[in-house]
N, C-alpha and C positions, 0 to 999 in steps of 0.2 A: 505492500499500498503504500501512496505518496501523496502528498498535496499536490492540485493543479489547478491552473486557473479558470476551467469551463466546466457547467454544469454536466454530471453524467448521466446518461440515458437510462430510464427504468430497464431493470431485467426483463425479459419475455416469460413471466410466469403468470399469465393474465387469468387462466379459468383451469380448475381441476376437474370439472364437467365435460369439460369438451375434449382436452388431450391426457387426461390421468396422471396429470402432474400438478403437484403445489409448491408453494413458496415456501422454504425453510430459511429462518431468520437468524443469523448469529450475532449482529448487534447494530449499535449504532454510532454512526460517523459524522464527522462534519461534511459539509457538500461538497468540500472542494478538494475531495480525495478521488482517487482513479483506483480501480483494480489492475492488477498485472494481466494483461492477456494470458490465458491458460491457468488462470489461477482455479483449482478443485478444491470442491468441498466434500461434503457429506455425499453418500449413496455409491450405488456401483453399476456403472462407472460412476466416478463422481462428478457431480455437477458443476458447470461453470459458474464461478462468483460473478455476480453483478450487484448494481446499484437500483433503490428505488429509492427517488429523493422529492423532497418538498421541502421549501423555505431554505433554512440555514443548515439543514441534516438529511441523512441518507441513511436508509437500512441496505447491510451487508446482506445477500440473499444469495440463494441458487435454487436449481429446479430439483425438484425429489418425485420419487413417483407414490402418488397418492395411495396406493393398493400394497405398499412395500414398508412393513414397518422398519425404522432407523432402531440402531442399539448396540449392533456390533461395534468390537475395540476399535476396529479402523473407522467408524464413524467418529466416536468419540476423540479420537487421535485427531481427524481432521477438523474437526468443530475447534479444539482447543488450538491447534497449529495455527490455523487463520487468525483469530483472535489475539494470540500472543505475538504472532509475526505483525500485526495490524498494530498493536500496541506499542509496539519497538519505534513504529514511526511516526502515529498520531494519535491525537485521544480517541479512545473508544469506550462504549458502554456493553458489556458482553450481555448475551443472554444466556440463560441457562441451555443445555444441552436439551434439543427435542422439541423447539419452538416453530411450529409450522401454521401458517396460513393457507387459505385457498388459492391465492394468486397475488400479484402485483396489485391489484386493485385494491385488495383487503389487507394489503399492507401499505395502502397510502390511507385508506380510508379508516380504518380501525385502529392505527398504529401511529403513523406520523403525524398525519393532519391535528387527532384528538390531545396528544402528548407532546407536541414540538416544543412548546416553551419549557417545558418540566427538562426534555432531552436536552435543549440546547442550556439551560442552567447546568446539568449535569457534568456534560461535555466540558464546560469551565471550570468546573471541581477539579476533574484528573487531567485537564491538559498540563503536559510537562511532567507528569508524576507517572510510577509504575509500581507494579504490586510484587513484593516477595513474600514467600511463605517460609517462616522458620520452623523445623521440625527437630524437637529435642527428645530422645528417646534413653532412657537408664539402661545401663550395663546391667543385665539379670543379675550376675553374682555381686557385684559392689552393691546394688541398692537393697538384695536381701541381707548382706551382712550387716549394711548400717542398720537394717530394722532390727536385725537380732541382737546387735549390739547396744541398740536405744531402749529395747522393750525386755523388761525381764521376764513376764509372761510367755512372750514369744520364744524368748529362748530355752526355757523351761519346756515349753511344749516339744519344741525341736528335739530336745534332748531325751523327752519322754518317748516319743513316737520312732525315735532310730533305731533301725533293725528289726521293727515289730509289723506284724502283717497289717494292710491298710484295713482289712474288715475289723480288725479287734482294736483299732485306734481310729476310727470313723470319728467321732466326735470331737477328739481331739484335732485332727485333721483339718476338719470344718472350722473348729476356733482359730485355728492358727492362718489357715486361709483369711479369714476374715480381719483378723489383725495386721496382717499383711498389707490386705489391699487397703484399710483404714489409713495405715501408716503412709503408704503410697500417695494416697490420695492427699494428704495433707503435706508432704513433699513437692506433690504437684502443685498444689495451690503457693508455697513459697518461691519455688522454682520458676514459676510463670511471672510470679510480680518481680524474679531478678532480671527474666527476660525484659519484661516491659521496661523496667529502670534502667537497663543498661542500653536501649534504642530508642528510649523517648527523645533524645536529643539529636537524633540523626535521621528522622523522618516525620512526615506530618500527621499520619493516624495510626494506631495500632488497633487490630481486633483479635480477640481470643477465640479461637476456633473448638469446638467440640472436641473432646478426646477421642481417637480414632484406635488406639491401643491401649491395653493395659499399662504398660511400661511407658506410655508417655509422659515427659516431664514437663512439657510445654508444646503447643501449637499455636502460634500466633502469625497473622497476618499484617504486613506493613505496606502503607504507602509513602514510596520516597521521592522525592525530587531527583529528575534524570539526573542533575548536576552533582546529586550527592551520592549517587551509586557506591562508588568506591568507598566513600567514608561510612556509609552503611555495611558494607560488604568487611570493611575492616573491623568495624565493631562487633560482629559476628563472629568474626574468626577469632577475636580476643575473647569471647564469652567462649568458644570451643576450646581455647587452650585453658581458660581457667577451669573447666570441665571435663579437660582431659581425664579419660580412665574410669569417670562415673559416669558421664552423659554425652553421649553421639549427638552432634549437632550437625544438622543436614538444611542447606540454604537451597530453596527452589525460586527460580524467576531469573531475570525478571518476568513478568507475564501480565496480562491483561489484570485490571482491576476488580476482578470478580467481588469482593467483598468488600467493597466500598461505592456500589451502586446500587440503586434500587430496582435495576433490571437485572442482575446477576444472577 
């Protein structure tokens, strides 16, 4: 994607009733954006990505077969790749995977016209910014050792069930699991706060994501000014060094600002 001076033509996705196709919507961009020829989107084969425009905004769209459900890994990758590549060049409001309307007329009348002003305001909010996701996960042995060292009951239960059959120690094992789960939840709260504190000065906004794994220490999305990306990445690297051996820190991005727009 790149800015351009003249308005783009709407994609030819006018009627699912006539030709069996519908319009898949990826997101909203400024109207002065053009799509590189040959850009493919979701579907098999991938539909050619185009634009439906109105006023100051445009919808990124492609044709999809109305009778063929989406949802394969290839479709999700195509959706995310297009949005992330677009976000690297221009502001974009990403839609969640699977947004389909009957055709370009519906995109215009049901999406662009009624929400034009809101989309314009939202694009201004993310202009010059990109999203990163910080995913921190505990080292299993290290975090269990911490819990056992800090919790006398947990250590006692661990010693009591060592070497005994599971059936004979079912209650003790359940209690030990509860203690460990509760202790890790408390550590996660503390460590998530540490991430927020470490990154708050090098980004515009932070959002705490839901936990996706029992050993997650933190899962945080950050909206970062493009001219501060190196500074932000350095702050994450420093956090990873501080937690080396205890928590593995992964940084995903830059990507489209999924967590910071209402259309995400």
